[in-house]
PDB file with SEQRES, HELIX, SHEET and CRYST1 records, atoms N, CA, C and O in Angstrom:
SEQRES   1 A   82  UNK UNK UNK UNK UNK UNK UNK UNK UNK UNK UNK UNK UNK          
SEQRES   2 A   82  UNK UNK UNK UNK UNK UNK UNK UNK UNK UNK UNK UNK UNK          
SEQRES   3 A   82  UNK UNK UNK UNK UNK UNK UNK UNK UNK UNK UNK UNK UNK          
SEQRES   4 A   82  UNK UNK UNK UNK UNK UNK UNK UNK UNK UNK UNK UNK UNK          
SEQRES   5 A   82  UNK UNK UNK UNK UNK UNK UNK UNK UNK UNK UNK UNK UNK          
SEQRES   6 A   82  UNK UNK UNK UNK UNK UNK UNK UNK UNK UNK UNK UNK UNK          
SEQRES   7 A   82  UNK UNK UNK UNK                                              
HELIX    1 AA1 UNK A    2  UNK A    6  1                                   5    
HELIX    2 AA2 UNK A   15  UNK A   22  1                                   8    
HELIX    3 AA3 UNK A   27  UNK A   37  1                                  11    
HELIX    4 AA4 UNK A   44  UNK A   56  1                                  13    
HELIX    5 AA5 UNK A   59  UNK A   61  5                                   3    
HELIX    6 AA6 UNK A   66  UNK A   78  1                                  13    
HELIX    7 AA7 UNK A   79  UNK A   81  5                                   3    
CRYST1    1.000    1.000    1.000  90.00  90.00  90.00 P 1           1          
ATOM      1  N   UNK A   1      19.317  10.831   3.964  1.00  0.00           N  
ATOM      2  CA  UNK A   1      19.325   9.398   3.891  1.00  0.00           C  
ATOM      3  C   UNK A   1      20.633   8.853   4.464  1.00  0.00           C  
ATOM      4  O   UNK A   1      20.636   7.857   5.189  1.00  0.00           O  
ATOM      5  N   UNK A   2      21.730   9.507   4.137  1.00  0.00           N  
ATOM      6  CA  UNK A   2      23.023   9.045   4.656  1.00  0.00           C  
ATOM      7  C   UNK A   2      23.057   9.131   6.177  1.00  0.00           C  
ATOM      8  O   UNK A   2      23.591   8.241   6.839  1.00  0.00           O  
ATOM      9  N   UNK A   3      22.494  10.191   6.729  1.00  0.00           N  
ATOM     10  CA  UNK A   3      22.453  10.355   8.185  1.00  0.00           C  
ATOM     11  C   UNK A   3      21.621   9.238   8.819  1.00  0.00           C  
ATOM     12  O   UNK A   3      22.001   8.690   9.853  1.00  0.00           O  
ATOM     13  N   UNK A   4      20.495   8.904   8.203  1.00  0.00           N  
ATOM     14  CA  UNK A   4      19.642   7.828   8.707  1.00  0.00           C  
ATOM     15  C   UNK A   4      20.374   6.487   8.649  1.00  0.00           C  
ATOM     16  O   UNK A   4      20.303   5.707   9.600  1.00  0.00           O  
ATOM     17  N   UNK A   5      21.065   6.211   7.562  1.00  0.00           N  
ATOM     18  CA  UNK A   5      21.768   4.944   7.423  1.00  0.00           C  
ATOM     19  C   UNK A   5      22.915   4.795   8.423  1.00  0.00           C  
ATOM     20  O   UNK A   5      23.275   3.679   8.798  1.00  0.00           O  
ATOM     21  N   UNK A   6      23.485   5.916   8.851  1.00  0.00           N  
ATOM     22  CA  UNK A   6      24.561   5.864   9.848  1.00  0.00           C  
ATOM     23  C   UNK A   6      24.036   5.842  11.276  1.00  0.00           C  
ATOM     24  O   UNK A   6      24.802   5.605  12.210  1.00  0.00           O  
ATOM     25  N   UNK A   7      22.747   6.085  11.460  1.00  0.00           N  
ATOM     26  CA  UNK A   7      22.144   6.137  12.793  1.00  0.00           C  
ATOM     27  C   UNK A   7      22.231   4.775  13.470  1.00  0.00           C  
ATOM     28  O   UNK A   7      21.913   3.756  12.858  1.00  0.00           O  
ATOM     29  N   UNK A   8      22.661   4.753  14.730  1.00  0.00           N  
ATOM     30  CA  UNK A   8      22.795   3.495  15.472  1.00  0.00           C  
ATOM     31  C   UNK A   8      21.814   3.412  16.639  1.00  0.00           C  
ATOM     32  O   UNK A   8      21.988   2.592  17.540  1.00  0.00           O  
ATOM     33  N   UNK A   9      20.792   4.251  16.626  1.00  0.00           N  
ATOM     34  CA  UNK A   9      19.787   4.233  17.680  1.00  0.00           C  
ATOM     35  C   UNK A   9      19.060   2.896  17.667  1.00  0.00           C  
ATOM     36  O   UNK A   9      18.665   2.407  16.608  1.00  0.00           O  
ATOM     37  N   UNK A  10      18.885   2.307  18.842  1.00  0.00           N  
ATOM     38  CA  UNK A  10      18.216   1.007  18.906  1.00  0.00           C  
ATOM     39  C   UNK A  10      16.695   1.181  19.003  1.00  0.00           C  
ATOM     40  O   UNK A  10      16.186   2.201  19.467  1.00  0.00           O  
ATOM     41  N   UNK A  11      16.010   0.154  18.549  1.00  0.00           N  
ATOM     42  CA  UNK A  11      14.548   0.135  18.610  1.00  0.00           C  
ATOM     43  C   UNK A  11      14.135  -0.709  19.813  1.00  0.00           C  
ATOM     44  O   UNK A  11      14.429  -1.902  19.877  1.00  0.00           O  
ATOM     45  N   UNK A  12      13.453  -0.075  20.762  1.00  0.00           N  
ATOM     46  CA  UNK A  12      13.032  -0.808  21.957  1.00  0.00           C  
ATOM     47  C   UNK A  12      11.529  -1.055  21.991  1.00  0.00           C  
ATOM     48  O   UNK A  12      11.082  -2.029  22.596  1.00  0.00           O  
ATOM     49  N   UNK A  13      10.753  -0.206  21.362  1.00  0.00           N  
ATOM     50  CA  UNK A  13       9.301  -0.349  21.470  1.00  0.00           C  
ATOM     51  C   UNK A  13       8.609  -0.525  20.119  1.00  0.00           C  
ATOM     52  O   UNK A  13       7.398  -0.331  20.017  1.00  0.00           O  
ATOM     53  N   UNK A  14       9.348  -0.882  19.104  1.00  0.00           N  
ATOM     54  CA  UNK A  14       8.757  -1.115  17.797  1.00  0.00           C  
ATOM     55  C   UNK A  14       9.055   0.001  16.815  1.00  0.00           C  
ATOM     56  O   UNK A  14       9.369   1.120  17.221  1.00  0.00           O  
ATOM     57  N   UNK A  15       8.960  -0.294  15.522  1.00  0.00           N  
ATOM     58  CA  UNK A  15       9.331   0.687  14.505  1.00  0.00           C  
ATOM     59  C   UNK A  15       8.418   1.912  14.454  1.00  0.00           C  
ATOM     60  O   UNK A  15       8.905   3.016  14.212  1.00  0.00           O  
ATOM     61  N   UNK A  16       7.116   1.754  14.672  1.00  0.00           N  
ATOM     62  CA  UNK A  16       6.229   2.925  14.642  1.00  0.00           C  
ATOM     63  C   UNK A  16       6.552   3.896  15.770  1.00  0.00           C  
ATOM     64  O   UNK A  16       6.545   5.109  15.565  1.00  0.00           O  
ATOM     65  N   UNK A  17       6.835   3.373  16.959  1.00  0.00           N  
ATOM     66  CA  UNK A  17       7.205   4.239  18.081  1.00  0.00           C  
ATOM     67  C   UNK A  17       8.544   4.920  17.811  1.00  0.00           C  
ATOM     68  O   UNK A  17       8.734   6.086  18.156  1.00  0.00           O  
ATOM     69  N   UNK A  18       9.472   4.185  17.190  1.00  0.00           N  
ATOM     70  CA  UNK A  18      10.772   4.781  16.869  1.00  0.00           C  
ATOM     71  C   UNK A  18      10.592   5.935  15.895  1.00  0.00           C  
ATOM     72  O   UNK A  18      11.183   7.000  16.071  1.00  0.00           O  
ATOM     73  N   UNK A  19       9.771   5.723  14.861  1.00  0.00           N  
ATOM     74  CA  UNK A  19       9.559   6.783  13.878  1.00  0.00           C  
ATOM     75  C   UNK A  19       8.823   7.969  14.492  1.00  0.00           C  
ATOM     76  O   UNK A  19       9.091   9.115  14.129  1.00  0.00           O  
ATOM     77  N   UNK A  20       7.905   7.714  15.410  1.00  0.00           N  
ATOM     78  CA  UNK A  20       7.216   8.816  16.085  1.00  0.00           C  
ATOM     79  C   UNK A  20       8.210   9.648  16.895  1.00  0.00           C  
ATOM     80  O   UNK A  20       8.143  10.877  16.900  1.00  0.00           O  
ATOM     81  N   UNK A  21       9.114   8.983  17.566  1.00  0.00           N  
ATOM     82  CA  UNK A  21      10.114   9.671  18.389  1.00  0.00           C  
ATOM     83  C   UNK A  21      11.158  10.390  17.541  1.00  0.00           C  
ATOM     84  O   UNK A  21      11.662  11.438  17.944  1.00  0.00           O  
ATOM     85  N   UNK A  22      11.490   9.841  16.372  1.00  0.00           N  
ATOM     86  CA  UNK A  22      12.557  10.394  15.537  1.00  0.00           C  
ATOM     87  C   UNK A  22      12.061  11.099  14.271  1.00  0.00           C  
ATOM     88  O   UNK A  22      12.853  11.387  13.374  1.00  0.00           O  
ATOM     89  N   UNK A  23      10.779  11.372  14.195  1.00  0.00           N  
ATOM     90  CA  UNK A  23      10.236  11.985  12.977  1.00  0.00           C  
ATOM     91  C   UNK A  23      10.768  13.393  12.743  1.00  0.00           C  
ATOM     92  O   UNK A  23      10.837  13.844  11.600  1.00  0.00           O  
ATOM     93  N   UNK A  24      11.143  14.089  13.807  1.00  0.00           N  
ATOM     94  CA  UNK A  24      11.700  15.430  13.615  1.00  0.00           C  
ATOM     95  C   UNK A  24      13.110  15.378  13.023  1.00  0.00           C  
ATOM     96  O   UNK A  24      13.537  16.332  12.372  1.00  0.00           O  
ATOM     97  N   UNK A  25      13.831  14.289  13.238  1.00  0.00           N  
ATOM     98  CA  UNK A  25      15.178  14.150  12.681  1.00  0.00           C  
ATOM     99  C   UNK A  25      15.149  13.778  11.207  1.00  0.00           C  
ATOM    100  O   UNK A  25      16.004  14.212  10.436  1.00  0.00           O  
ATOM    101  N   UNK A  26      14.156  12.968  10.812  1.00  0.00           N  
ATOM    102  CA  UNK A  26      14.039  12.488   9.428  1.00  0.00           C  
ATOM    103  C   UNK A  26      12.595  12.670   8.951  1.00  0.00           C  
ATOM    104  O   UNK A  26      11.879  11.680   8.800  1.00  0.00           O  
ATOM    105  N   UNK A  27      12.151  13.896   8.712  1.00  0.00           N  
ATOM    106  CA  UNK A  27      10.727  14.122   8.415  1.00  0.00           C  
ATOM    107  C   UNK A  27      10.235  13.431   7.140  1.00  0.00           C  
ATOM    108  O   UNK A  27       9.150  12.850   7.150  1.00  0.00           O  
ATOM    109  N   UNK A  28      10.984  13.477   6.065  1.00  0.00           N  
ATOM    110  CA  UNK A  28      10.533  12.851   4.819  1.00  0.00           C  
ATOM    111  C   UNK A  28      10.531  11.332   4.924  1.00  0.00           C  
ATOM    112  O   UNK A  28       9.600  10.678   4.455  1.00  0.00           O  
ATOM    113  N   UNK A  29      11.556  10.775   5.528  1.00  0.00           N  
ATOM    114  CA  UNK A  29      11.605   9.327   5.710  1.00  0.00           C  
ATOM    115  C   UNK A  29      10.530   8.861   6.679  1.00  0.00           C  
ATOM    116  O   UNK A  29       9.973   7.776   6.506  1.00  0.00           O  
ATOM    117  N   UNK A  30      10.229   9.663   7.697  1.00  0.00           N  
ATOM    118  CA  UNK A  30       9.192   9.298   8.662  1.00  0.00           C  
ATOM    119  C   UNK A  30       7.838   9.210   7.985  1.00  0.00           C  
ATOM    120  O   UNK A  30       7.052   8.308   8.274  1.00  0.00           O  
ATOM    121  N   UNK A  31       7.565  10.136   7.093  1.00  0.00           N  
ATOM    122  CA  UNK A  31       6.298  10.112   6.361  1.00  0.00           C  
ATOM    123  C   UNK A  31       6.199   8.851   5.512  1.00  0.00           C  
ATOM    124  O   UNK A  31       5.156   8.197   5.492  1.00  0.00           O  
ATOM    125  N   UNK A  32       7.258   8.509   4.824  1.00  0.00           N  
ATOM    126  CA  UNK A  32       7.267   7.297   3.998  1.00  0.00           C  
ATOM    127  C   UNK A  32       7.151   6.040   4.870  1.00  0.00           C  
ATOM    128  O   UNK A  32       6.448   5.096   4.507  1.00  0.00           O  
ATOM    129  N   UNK A  33       7.827   6.027   5.999  1.00  0.00           N  
ATOM    130  CA  UNK A  33       7.784   4.865   6.890  1.00  0.00           C  
ATOM    131  C   UNK A  33       6.385   4.668   7.460  1.00  0.00           C  
ATOM    132  O   UNK A  33       5.902   3.538   7.531  1.00  0.00           O  
ATOM    133  N   UNK A  34       5.735   5.743   7.864  1.00  0.00           N  
ATOM    134  CA  UNK A  34       4.366   5.626   8.396  1.00  0.00           C  
ATOM    135  C   UNK A  34       3.425   5.104   7.329  1.00  0.00           C  
ATOM    136  O   UNK A  34       2.539   4.299   7.616  1.00  0.00           O  
ATOM    137  N   UNK A  35       3.611   5.555   6.111  1.00  0.00           N  
ATOM    138  CA  UNK A  35       2.761   5.091   5.015  1.00  0.00           C  
ATOM    139  C   UNK A  35       2.980   3.605   4.746  1.00  0.00           C  
ATOM    140  O   UNK A  35       2.024   2.875   4.485  1.00  0.00           O  
ATOM    141  N   UNK A  36       4.220   3.157   4.808  1.00  0.00           N  
ATOM    142  CA  UNK A  36       4.533   1.753   4.507  1.00  0.00           C  
ATOM    143  C   UNK A  36       4.239   0.819   5.680  1.00  0.00           C  
ATOM    144  O   UNK A  36       3.892  -0.342   5.466  1.00  0.00           O  
ATOM    145  N   UNK A  37       4.371   1.301   6.901  1.00  0.00           N  
ATOM    146  CA  UNK A  37       4.222   0.440   8.067  1.00  0.00           C  
ATOM    147  C   UNK A  37       2.798   0.345   8.597  1.00  0.00           C  
ATOM    148  O   UNK A  37       2.476  -0.593   9.325  1.00  0.00           O  
ATOM    149  N   UNK A  38       1.949   1.291   8.249  1.00  0.00           N  
ATOM    150  CA  UNK A  38       0.600   1.258   8.801  1.00  0.00           C  
ATOM    151  C   UNK A  38      -0.258   0.238   8.056  1.00  0.00           C  
ATOM    152  O   UNK A  38      -0.019  -0.055   6.885  1.00  0.00           O  
ATOM    153  N   UNK A  39      -1.243  -0.288   8.743  1.00  0.00           N  
ATOM    154  CA  UNK A  39      -2.153  -1.276   8.198  1.00  0.00           C  
ATOM    155  C   UNK A  39      -3.537  -0.649   8.147  1.00  0.00           C  
ATOM    156  O   UNK A  39      -3.952  -0.007   9.112  1.00  0.00           O  
ATOM    157  N   UNK A  40      -4.266  -0.820   7.038  1.00  0.00           N  
ATOM    158  CA  UNK A  40      -5.616  -0.264   6.986  1.00  0.00           C  
ATOM    159  C   UNK A  40      -6.489  -0.847   8.099  1.00  0.00           C  
ATOM    160  O   UNK A  40      -6.368  -2.024   8.437  1.00  0.00           O  
ATOM    161  N   UNK A  41      -7.357  -0.028   8.658  1.00  0.00           N  
ATOM    162  CA  UNK A  41      -8.207  -0.468   9.769  1.00  0.00           C  
ATOM    163  C   UNK A  41      -9.319  -1.399   9.308  1.00  0.00           C  
ATOM    164  O   UNK A  41      -9.863  -2.147  10.120  1.00  0.00           O  
ATOM    165  N   UNK A  42      -9.667  -1.373   8.036  1.00  0.00           N  
ATOM    166  CA  UNK A  42     -10.747  -2.216   7.530  1.00  0.00           C  
ATOM    167  C   UNK A  42     -10.294  -2.973   6.290  1.00  0.00           C  
ATOM    168  O   UNK A  42      -9.229  -2.713   5.729  1.00  0.00           O  
ATOM    169  N   UNK A  43     -11.114  -3.894   5.891  1.00  0.00           N  
ATOM    170  CA  UNK A  43     -10.848  -4.653   4.676  1.00  0.00           C  
ATOM    171  C   UNK A  43     -11.569  -4.046   3.470  1.00  0.00           C  
ATOM    172  O   UNK A  43     -11.572  -4.637   2.391  1.00  0.00           O  
ATOM    173  N   UNK A  44     -12.161  -2.902   3.642  1.00  0.00           N  
ATOM    174  CA  UNK A  44     -12.965  -2.293   2.596  1.00  0.00           C  
ATOM    175  C   UNK A  44     -12.225  -2.136   1.273  1.00  0.00           C  
ATOM    176  O   UNK A  44     -12.800  -2.474   0.239  1.00  0.00           O  
ATOM    177  N   UNK A  45     -10.979  -1.641   1.237  1.00  0.00           N  
ATOM    178  CA  UNK A  45     -10.304  -1.507  -0.056  1.00  0.00           C  
ATOM    179  C   UNK A  45     -10.170  -2.831  -0.804  1.00  0.00           C  
ATOM    180  O   UNK A  45     -10.420  -2.886  -2.008  1.00  0.00           O  
ATOM    181  N   UNK A  46      -9.784  -3.883  -0.117  1.00  0.00           N  
ATOM    182  CA  UNK A  46      -9.632  -5.165  -0.794  1.00  0.00           C  
ATOM    183  C   UNK A  46     -10.986  -5.732  -1.208  1.00  0.00           C  
ATOM    184  O   UNK A  46     -11.095  -6.348  -2.268  1.00  0.00           O  
ATOM    185  N   UNK A  47     -12.021  -5.534  -0.387  1.00  0.00           N  
ATOM    186  CA  UNK A  47     -13.354  -6.006  -0.755  1.00  0.00           C  
ATOM    187  C   UNK A  47     -13.870  -5.269  -1.988  1.00  0.00           C  
ATOM    188  O   UNK A  47     -14.543  -5.856  -2.835  1.00  0.00           O  
ATOM    189  N   UNK A  48     -13.553  -3.996  -2.079  1.00  0.00           N  
ATOM    190  CA  UNK A  48     -13.969  -3.200  -3.231  1.00  0.00           C  
ATOM    191  C   UNK A  48     -13.310  -3.721  -4.513  1.00  0.00           C  
ATOM    192  O   UNK A  48     -13.950  -3.799  -5.561  1.00  0.00           O  
ATOM    193  N   UNK A  49     -12.034  -4.074  -4.417  1.00  0.00           N  
ATOM    194  CA  UNK A  49     -11.326  -4.597  -5.589  1.00  0.00           C  
ATOM    195  C   UNK A  49     -11.913  -5.939  -6.012  1.00  0.00           C  
ATOM    196  O   UNK A  49     -12.099  -6.176  -7.206  1.00  0.00           O  
ATOM    197  N   UNK A  50     -12.210  -6.826  -5.054  1.00  0.00           N  
ATOM    198  CA  UNK A  50     -12.808  -8.113  -5.403  1.00  0.00           C  
ATOM    199  C   UNK A  50     -14.186  -7.920  -6.037  1.00  0.00           C  
ATOM    200  O   UNK A  50     -14.557  -8.645  -6.960  1.00  0.00           O  
ATOM    201  N   UNK A  51     -14.931  -6.952  -5.542  1.00  0.00           N  
ATOM    202  CA  UNK A  51     -16.243  -6.676  -6.115  1.00  0.00           C  
ATOM    203  C   UNK A  51     -16.120  -6.221  -7.567  1.00  0.00           C  
ATOM    204  O   UNK A  51     -16.860  -6.686  -8.434  1.00  0.00           O  
ATOM    205  N   UNK A  52     -15.193  -5.320  -7.827  1.00  0.00           N  
ATOM    206  CA  UNK A  52     -14.967  -4.853  -9.201  1.00  0.00           C  
ATOM    207  C   UNK A  52     -14.487  -5.997 -10.091  1.00  0.00           C  
ATOM    208  O   UNK A  52     -14.866  -6.076 -11.260  1.00  0.00           O  
ATOM    209  N   UNK A  53     -13.671  -6.866  -9.553  1.00  0.00           N  
ATOM    210  CA  UNK A  53     -13.194  -8.013 -10.324  1.00  0.00           C  
ATOM    211  C   UNK A  53     -14.362  -8.905 -10.717  1.00  0.00           C  
ATOM    212  O   UNK A  53     -14.371  -9.476 -11.807  1.00  0.00           O  
ATOM    213  N   UNK A  54     -15.343  -9.027  -9.837  1.00  0.00           N  
ATOM    214  CA  UNK A  54     -16.517  -9.818 -10.147  1.00  0.00           C  
ATOM    215  C   UNK A  54     -17.308  -9.249 -11.314  1.00  0.00           C  
ATOM    216  O   UNK A  54     -17.909  -9.997 -12.084  1.00  0.00           O  
ATOM    217  N   UNK A  55     -17.311  -7.919 -11.447  1.00  0.00           N  
ATOM    218  CA  UNK A  55     -17.990  -7.299 -12.582  1.00  0.00           C  
ATOM    219  C   UNK A  55     -17.195  -7.475 -13.880  1.00  0.00           C  
ATOM    220  O   UNK A  55     -17.774  -7.580 -14.961  1.00  0.00           O  
ATOM    221  N   UNK A  56     -15.893  -7.506 -13.762  1.00  0.00           N  
ATOM    222  CA  UNK A  56     -15.050  -7.635 -14.954  1.00  0.00           C  
ATOM    223  C   UNK A  56     -15.049  -9.070 -15.472  1.00  0.00           C  
ATOM    224  O   UNK A  56     -15.213  -9.300 -16.670  1.00  0.00           O  
ATOM    225  N   UNK A  57     -14.866 -10.025 -14.582  1.00  0.00           N  
ATOM    226  CA  UNK A  57     -14.809 -11.435 -14.976  1.00  0.00           C  
ATOM    227  C   UNK A  57     -16.185 -12.039 -14.720  1.00  0.00           C  
ATOM    228  O   UNK A  57     -16.552 -12.306 -13.576  1.00  0.00           O  
ATOM    229  N   UNK A  58     -16.927 -12.247 -15.773  1.00  0.00           N  
ATOM    230  CA  UNK A  58     -18.234 -12.889 -15.672  1.00  0.00           C  
ATOM    231  C   UNK A  58     -18.347 -13.943 -16.762  1.00  0.00           C  
ATOM    232  O   UNK A  58     -17.357 -14.247 -17.428  1.00  0.00           O  
ATOM    233  N   UNK A  59     -19.525 -14.500 -16.954  1.00  0.00           N  
ATOM    234  CA  UNK A  59     -19.693 -15.599 -17.923  1.00  0.00           C  
ATOM    235  C   UNK A  59     -19.322 -15.188 -19.340  1.00  0.00           C  
ATOM    236  O   UNK A  59     -18.771 -15.991 -20.093  1.00  0.00           O  
ATOM    237  N   UNK A  60     -19.620 -13.941 -19.711  1.00  0.00           N  
ATOM    238  CA  UNK A  60     -19.324 -13.520 -21.081  1.00  0.00           C  
ATOM    239  C   UNK A  60     -17.859 -13.161 -21.284  1.00  0.00           C  
ATOM    240  O   UNK A  60     -17.394 -13.075 -22.420  1.00  0.00           O  
ATOM    241  N   UNK A  61     -17.139 -12.953 -20.208  1.00  0.00           N  
ATOM    242  CA  UNK A  61     -15.716 -12.594 -20.306  1.00  0.00           C  
ATOM    243  C   UNK A  61     -14.825 -13.651 -19.662  1.00  0.00           C  
ATOM    244  O   UNK A  61     -13.722 -13.328 -19.219  1.00  0.00           O  
ATOM    245  N   UNK A  62     -15.255 -14.857 -19.600  1.00  0.00           N  
ATOM    246  CA  UNK A  62     -14.498 -15.880 -18.890  1.00  0.00           C  
ATOM    247  C   UNK A  62     -13.268 -16.360 -19.654  1.00  0.00           C  
ATOM    248  O   UNK A  62     -12.464 -17.115 -19.107  1.00  0.00           O  
ATOM    249  N   UNK A  63     -13.108 -15.942 -20.898  1.00  0.00           N  
ATOM    250  CA  UNK A  63     -11.955 -16.410 -21.674  1.00  0.00           C  
ATOM    251  C   UNK A  63     -10.759 -15.464 -21.598  1.00  0.00           C  
ATOM    252  O   UNK A  63      -9.767 -15.670 -22.298  1.00  0.00           O  
ATOM    253  N   UNK A  64     -10.838 -14.431 -20.761  1.00  0.00           N  
ATOM    254  CA  UNK A  64      -9.690 -13.534 -20.586  1.00  0.00           C  
ATOM    255  C   UNK A  64      -8.508 -14.302 -20.010  1.00  0.00           C  
ATOM    256  O   UNK A  64      -8.676 -15.196 -19.181  1.00  0.00           O  
ATOM    257  N   UNK A  65      -7.329 -13.946 -20.453  1.00  0.00           N  
ATOM    258  CA  UNK A  65      -6.116 -14.488 -19.844  1.00  0.00           C  
ATOM    259  C   UNK A  65      -5.937 -13.851 -18.470  1.00  0.00           C  
ATOM    260  O   UNK A  65      -6.314 -12.694 -18.282  1.00  0.00           O  
ATOM    261  N   UNK A  66      -5.370 -14.578 -17.505  1.00  0.00           N  
ATOM    262  CA  UNK A  66      -5.212 -14.031 -16.156  1.00  0.00           C  
ATOM    263  C   UNK A  66      -4.457 -12.694 -16.121  1.00  0.00           C  
ATOM    264  O   UNK A  66      -4.814 -11.807 -15.345  1.00  0.00           O  
ATOM    265  N   UNK A  67      -3.423 -12.544 -16.950  1.00  0.00           N  
ATOM    266  CA  UNK A  67      -2.665 -11.282 -16.931  1.00  0.00           C  
ATOM    267  C   UNK A  67      -3.517 -10.119 -17.448  1.00  0.00           C  
ATOM    268  O   UNK A  67      -3.341  -8.982 -17.010  1.00  0.00           O  
ATOM    269  N   UNK A  68      -4.441 -10.397 -18.380  1.00  0.00           N  
ATOM    270  CA  UNK A  68      -5.330  -9.342 -18.863  1.00  0.00           C  
ATOM    271  C   UNK A  68      -6.366  -8.963 -17.814  1.00  0.00           C  
ATOM    272  O   UNK A  68      -6.746  -7.797 -17.705  1.00  0.00           O  
ATOM    273  N   UNK A  69      -6.822  -9.943 -17.042  1.00  0.00           N  
ATOM    274  CA  UNK A  69      -7.748  -9.657 -15.945  1.00  0.00           C  
ATOM    275  C   UNK A  69      -7.056  -8.771 -14.919  1.00  0.00           C  
ATOM    276  O   UNK A  69      -7.643  -7.800 -14.441  1.00  0.00           O  
ATOM    277  N   UNK A  70      -5.816  -9.097 -14.578  1.00  0.00           N  
ATOM    278  CA  UNK A  70      -5.051  -8.281 -13.627  1.00  0.00           C  
ATOM    279  C   UNK A  70      -4.915  -6.848 -14.120  1.00  0.00           C  
ATOM    280  O   UNK A  70      -5.071  -5.905 -13.344  1.00  0.00           O  
ATOM    281  N   UNK A  71      -4.627  -6.683 -15.400  1.00  0.00           N  
ATOM    282  CA  UNK A  71      -4.471  -5.342 -15.968  1.00  0.00           C  
ATOM    283  C   UNK A  71      -5.783  -4.570 -15.933  1.00  0.00           C  
ATOM    284  O   UNK A  71      -5.799  -3.388 -15.590  1.00  0.00           O  
ATOM    285  N   UNK A  72      -6.876  -5.228 -16.283  1.00  0.00           N  
ATOM    286  CA  UNK A  72      -8.173  -4.565 -16.260  1.00  0.00           C  
ATOM    287  C   UNK A  72      -8.571  -4.146 -14.853  1.00  0.00           C  
ATOM    288  O   UNK A  72      -9.066  -3.037 -14.654  1.00  0.00           O  
ATOM    289  N   UNK A  73      -8.362  -5.016 -13.882  1.00  0.00           N  
ATOM    290  CA  UNK A  73      -8.683  -4.678 -12.497  1.00  0.00           C  
ATOM    291  C   UNK A  73      -7.830  -3.507 -12.032  1.00  0.00           C  
ATOM    292  O   UNK A  73      -8.330  -2.603 -11.362  1.00  0.00           O  
ATOM    293  N   UNK A  74      -6.560  -3.516 -12.378  1.00  0.00           N  
ATOM    294  CA  UNK A  74      -5.674  -2.410 -12.015  1.00  0.00           C  
ATOM    295  C   UNK A  74      -6.164  -1.100 -12.628  1.00  0.00           C  
ATOM    296  O   UNK A  74      -6.215  -0.073 -11.952  1.00  0.00           O  
ATOM    297  N   UNK A  75      -6.523  -1.143 -13.909  1.00  0.00           N  
ATOM    298  CA  UNK A  75      -6.983   0.066 -14.584  1.00  0.00           C  
ATOM    299  C   UNK A  75      -8.289   0.585 -14.000  1.00  0.00           C  
ATOM    300  O   UNK A  75      -8.434   1.787 -13.778  1.00  0.00           O  
ATOM    301  N   UNK A  76      -9.231  -0.303 -13.750  1.00  0.00           N  
ATOM    302  CA  UNK A  76     -10.511   0.124 -13.181  1.00  0.00           C  
ATOM    303  C   UNK A  76     -10.310   0.709 -11.791  1.00  0.00           C  
ATOM    304  O   UNK A  76     -10.916   1.726 -11.452  1.00  0.00           O  
ATOM    305  N   UNK A  77      -9.466   0.077 -10.987  1.00  0.00           N  
ATOM    306  CA  UNK A  77      -9.230   0.555  -9.620  1.00  0.00           C  
ATOM    307  C   UNK A  77      -8.529   1.909  -9.598  1.00  0.00           C  
ATOM    308  O   UNK A  77      -8.814   2.738  -8.734  1.00  0.00           O  
ATOM    309  N   UNK A  78      -7.625   2.139 -10.527  1.00  0.00           N  
ATOM    310  CA  UNK A  78      -6.828   3.376 -10.511  1.00  0.00           C  
ATOM    311  C   UNK A  78      -7.322   4.434 -11.481  1.00  0.00           C  
ATOM    312  O   UNK A  78      -6.679   5.477 -11.608  1.00  0.00           O  
ATOM    313  N   UNK A  79      -8.425   4.216 -12.165  1.00  0.00           N  
ATOM    314  CA  UNK A  79      -8.916   5.159 -13.160  1.00  0.00           C  
ATOM    315  C   UNK A  79      -9.206   6.530 -12.561  1.00  0.00           C  
ATOM    316  O   UNK A  79      -8.942   7.544 -13.207  1.00  0.00           O  
ATOM    317  N   UNK A  80      -9.736   6.586 -11.354  1.00  0.00           N  
ATOM    318  CA  UNK A  80     -10.072   7.886 -10.765  1.00  0.00           C  
ATOM    319  C   UNK A  80      -8.836   8.680 -10.343  1.00  0.00           C  
ATOM    320  O   UNK A  80      -8.935   9.882 -10.096  1.00  0.00           O  
ATOM    321  N   UNK A  81      -7.693   8.039 -10.257  1.00  0.00           N  
ATOM    322  CA  UNK A  81      -6.453   8.731  -9.857  1.00  0.00           C  
ATOM    323  C   UNK A  81      -5.718   9.353 -11.021  1.00  0.00           C  
ATOM    324  O   UNK A  81      -4.775  10.119 -10.822  1.00  0.00           O  
ATOM    325  N   UNK A  82      -6.134   9.035 -12.237  1.00  0.00           N  
ATOM    326  CA  UNK A  82      -5.450   9.533 -13.430  1.00  0.00           C  
ATOM    327  C   UNK A  82      -5.960  10.877 -13.833  1.00  0.00           C  
ATOM    328  O   UNK A  82      -5.492  11.445 -14.820  1.00  0.00           O  
TER     329      UNK A  82                                                      
END                                                                             
């Protein structure tokens, strides 16, 4: 990390190209940068979350507080990762 912070290499063609060119110098940081800088090709993940939210918040559950709805959606979305 210290070596990366001291690096003065300029970016001429964008951050993804820079990381592709310098990934051998900073392999762990390059992996994290690619994960953070890439954009999903589809809207499917966000559409899936909205769909699940529709099942959670319905007429019988309309009195939930917004923060509780957020927590429930988070739990339902991440349940398979636990």
